[in-house]
C-alpha positions as CSV (number, residue, x, y, z in Angstrom):
1,M,-86.7,14.2,-35.9
2,S,-87.2,16.7,-33.1
3,S,-86.7,13.9,-30.5
4,K,-83.4,12.7,-32.1
5,Y,-82.1,16.2,-32.5
6,S,-82.7,16.8,-28.8
7,E,-80.9,13.5,-27.9
8,V,-77.9,14.4,-30.1
9,S,-77.8,17.9,-28.6
10,T,-77.9,16.5,-25.1
11,K,-75.0,14.1,-25.9
12,Y,-73.1,16.9,-27.5
13,S,-73.5,19.1,-24.4
14,E,-72.4,16.2,-22.2
15,M,-69.2,15.7,-24.3
16,T,-68.5,19.4,-24.3
17,T,-68.7,19.4,-20.5
18,K,-66.4,16.3,-20.3
19,Y,-64.0,17.9,-22.7
20,C,-63.8,21.1,-20.7
21,D,-63.3,19.0,-17.5
22,I,-60.5,17.0,-19.2
23,S,-59.0,20.2,-20.6
24,M,-59.0,21.8,-17.1
25,K,-57.4,18.7,-15.6
26,Y,-54.8,18.7,-18.4
27,S,-54.0,22.3,-17.7
28,N,-53.6,21.6,-14.0
29,I,-51.3,18.6,-14.8
30,C,-49.2,20.9,-17.0
31,K,-48.9,23.4,-14.2
32,E,-47.9,20.7,-11.7
33,Y,-45.4,19.3,-14.2
34,S,-43.9,22.8,-14.7
35,S,-43.7,23.3,-10.9
36,M,-42.0,19.8,-10.4
37,S,-39.6,20.5,-13.3
38,K,-38.6,23.8,-11.6
39,K,-38.1,22.0,-8.3
40,Y,-36.1,19.2,-9.9
41,S,-33.8,21.8,-11.6
42,E,-33.3,23.5,-8.2
43,V,-32.3,20.1,-6.6
44,V,-29.9,19.3,-9.4
45,T,-28.3,22.7,-9.0
46,R,-27.9,22.2,-5.3
47,I,-26.4,18.7,-5.8
48,D,-23.9,20.2,-8.3
49,E,-23.0,22.9,-5.8
50,Y,-22.4,20.3,-3.0
51,D,-20.3,18.2,-5.4
52,V,-18.1,21.1,-6.2
53,K,-17.8,22.0,-2.5
54,F,-17.1,18.4,-1.5
55,N,-14.4,18.0,-4.2
56,V,-12.7,21.2,-3.1
57,T,-12.8,20.6,0.7
58,S,-12.5,16.8,1.0
59,P,-9.1,15.1,0.9
60,K,-8.5,12.9,-2.1
61,S,-7.9,9.3,-1.1
62,Q,-4.9,7.7,-2.7
63,A,-3.6,4.2,-2.8
64,S,-0.2,3.8,-1.2
65,G,2.3,1.1,-0.4
66,V,4.9,0.9,2.4
67,F,8.2,-1.0,2.2
68,V,11.5,-1.2,4.1
69,R,14.7,-0.5,2.2
70,W,17.3,-2.6,4.0
71,G,20.9,-1.3,4.2
72,R,20.1,2.3,3.4
73,K,19.2,5.5,5.2
74,D,17.3,7.2,2.3
75,C,14.3,6.3,0.2
76,P,14.4,6.1,-3.7
77,S,14.8,9.6,-5.0
78,D,11.6,10.4,-7.0
79,N,8.5,12.5,-6.3
80,E,6.3,9.5,-5.8
81,T,8.2,8.0,-2.8
82,E,8.4,9.7,0.6
83,L,10.3,9.0,3.8
84,V,8.3,7.6,6.8
85,Y,11.3,7.2,9.0
86,S,15.0,6.2,9.0
87,G,16.2,3.7,11.6
88,F,18.2,0.7,12.8
89,G,18.0,-2.9,11.7
90,G,17.1,-5.1,14.6
91,G,15.9,-8.5,15.7
92,S,16.6,-11.4,18.0
93,W,20.0,-12.9,19.0
94,Y,21.2,-15.2,16.3
95,D,21.7,-18.2,18.5
96,H,18.8,-18.1,20.9
97,I,16.4,-21.0,20.6
98,G,12.8,-19.8,20.1
99,A,14.0,-16.3,19.1
100,A,11.7,-14.2,16.8
101,A,12.5,-14.8,13.1
102,E,11.9,-11.5,11.4
103,F,14.1,-8.5,10.9
104,V,12.6,-5.2,12.1
105,C,13.4,-1.6,11.3
106,L,13.6,0.2,14.6
107,P,12.9,4.0,14.8
108,R,15.6,6.4,16.0
109,D,13.1,8.0,18.5
110,P,11.6,5.1,20.5
111,N,9.0,5.4,23.2
112,L,10.1,2.9,25.9
113,T,8.5,1.8,29.2
114,T,9.4,0.3,32.6
115,K,6.1,-1.3,33.1
116,F,7.3,-5.0,33.0
117,T,9.7,-6.9,35.3
118,T,10.5,-10.0,33.2
119,S,12.7,-10.3,30.2
120,N,11.4,-13.2,28.2
121,A,12.2,-11.7,24.7
122,F,15.0,-9.5,23.6
123,M,15.8,-7.0,20.8
124,Y,19.3,-6.7,19.4
125,G,20.8,-4.6,16.6
126,A,21.4,-6.2,13.2
127,E,24.9,-6.5,11.8
128,Y,26.8,-7.6,8.7
129,D,28.4,-10.9,9.8
130,S,30.9,-11.0,7.0
131,T,32.8,-8.8,4.5
132,D,30.8,-10.0,1.5
133,F,28.7,-6.8,1.4
134,D,31.8,-4.6,1.2
135,H,31.7,-3.8,4.9
136,Q,33.5,-5.1,7.9
137,N,32.2,-8.0,10.0
138,G,30.2,-6.3,12.8
139,D,29.2,-3.2,11.0
140,D,25.6,-2.2,12.0
141,L,22.8,-2.4,9.5
142,P,20.7,0.8,8.7
143,C,17.2,0.7,7.3
144,V,14.5,3.1,6.1
145,V,10.8,2.8,5.9
146,C,9.4,4.4,2.7
147,R,5.9,5.1,1.4
148,R,5.0,4.9,-2.3
149,K,2.3,7.5,-2.7
150,T,0.5,6.2,-5.8
151,Q,0.9,2.5,-5.7
152,S,-0.5,0.1,-3.1
153,S,1.0,-3.3,-3.9
154,V,4.5,-4.1,-2.7
155,L,6.4,-7.2,-3.9
156,M,9.9,-8.4,-3.1
157,I,11.1,-10.9,-5.7
158,P,13.9,-13.2,-4.7
159,G,16.3,-14.2,-7.4
160,K,15.5,-11.2,-9.7
161,N,17.2,-7.9,-10.1
162,S,14.5,-6.3,-12.2
163,C,10.7,-6.1,-12.0
164,Y,8.2,-7.8,-14.2
165,S,6.2,-5.8,-16.8
166,G,3.7,-3.4,-15.2
167,W,5.6,-3.1,-12.0
168,T,7.8,-0.2,-10.8
169,E,11.3,-0.9,-9.3
170,Q,12.0,0.7,-5.9
171,Y,15.4,-0.8,-5.3
172,R,17.4,-3.9,-6.2
173,G,20.0,-5.8,-4.3
174,Y,21.1,-9.1,-2.8
175,L,19.0,-11.6,-0.9
176,A,20.1,-11.9,2.7
177,A,19.3,-13.9,5.8
178,G,20.7,-15.3,9.0
179,Y,23.4,-18.0,9.1
180,Y,22.1,-21.5,8.4
181,G,23.9,-23.0,11.4
182,S,22.5,-20.6,14.0
183,K,19.9,-21.9,16.4
184,A,17.5,-19.0,15.8
185,A,15.2,-18.9,12.8
186,S,15.7,-16.0,10.3
187,Q,14.0,-14.3,7.5
188,Y,14.9,-13.4,3.9
189,I,15.3,-9.7,3.3
190,C,16.3,-7.7,0.2
191,L,19.5,-5.8,1.0
192,D,20.2,-2.8,-1.2
193,E,22.9,-3.3,-3.8
194,H,24.8,-0.3,-2.3
195,P,24.4,-1.0,1.4
196,D,25.4,1.6,4.0
197,V,26.4,1.3,7.7
198,L,25.3,3.1,10.8
199,T,27.6,5.8,12.1
200,A,29.7,4.6,15.0
201,G,28.3,1.1,14.5
202,Q,31.5,-0.7,13.7
203,R,31.9,-2.7,16.9
204,N,31.3,-6.5,16.5
205,D,28.6,-7.2,19.1
206,N,26.7,-9.8,17.1
207,G,22.9,-9.8,17.5
208,K,20.7,-10.2,14.4
209,L,23.2,-11.3,11.7
210,I,22.9,-11.2,7.9
211,H,24.6,-13.2,5.2
212,P,24.2,-13.5,1.5
213,V,22.0,-16.4,0.2
214,K,23.2,-19.0,-2.3
215,A,21.3,-21.6,-4.2
216,V,21.5,-25.3,-3.4
217,C,20.4,-27.6,-6.2
218,G,18.2,-30.7,-5.5
219,A,14.7,-29.8,-4.7
220,L,15.5,-26.4,-6.1
221,A,15.3,-26.6,-9.9
222,C,18.8,-26.3,-11.6
223,P,18.6,-24.8,-14.2
224,P,17.3,-22.1,-14.0
225,Y,19.1,-21.8,-10.7
226,H,22.8,-22.8,-10.3
227,N,24.5,-24.5,-7.4
228,N,26.4,-22.2,-5.0
229,M,25.5,-19.0,-7.0
230,Y,24.1,-16.1,-4.9
231,L,20.6,-14.8,-5.3
232,T,19.7,-11.2,-6.1
233,C,16.4,-9.5,-5.3
234,V,14.3,-6.5,-6.2
235,V,11.5,-4.6,-4.5
236,C,8.6,-3.6,-6.8
237,T,5.4,-1.6,-6.5
238,K,2.2,-1.4,-8.6
């Protein structure tokens, strides 16, 4: 009995020692956990402070879309659209073979150069080439570049005078392009429904010319289109 008692007592003593050792390790782990939790809280607080500072000092990026309003000197009048610049419609001579096709909106404050000595391409002003737009033949075409501050997608829809659901109308008007019999290629643009003219731009010098666009049935489905009827247009953003 004495021998067994001594053996049990020894094992008990060993277990007590192990328990104390484990208890001490547990206590140390608890202290380390507490220290780590405190450091973690400090890091989270610093991150929150940096987030607040970043949000206050950093500029907010916003989507935006740029479009040309042909025939006008002003952008649509609302708080979401701003003027980039107002200018002059321009492009190639209507009857030059190989001329550039597109219309361009030229700024009123150009930066020009005398670096080159050849003249292989030319820039002319754009004119109304008929009285169809309620102006005289030869009146010069104004234009304005506008920026939509909160919408990045810009769409010109030929043959429509209203936008589809979910899109915002910027302006509506009439589809216009160069004369079909001219040698130079042209481009379809959306001319504002209330087109303006440039001041002192009434002389008929030709240049980049615009005409209304009418439908021709055949390959073009009629209906919904109708022969010899003119196309409208609308510029939309989203």
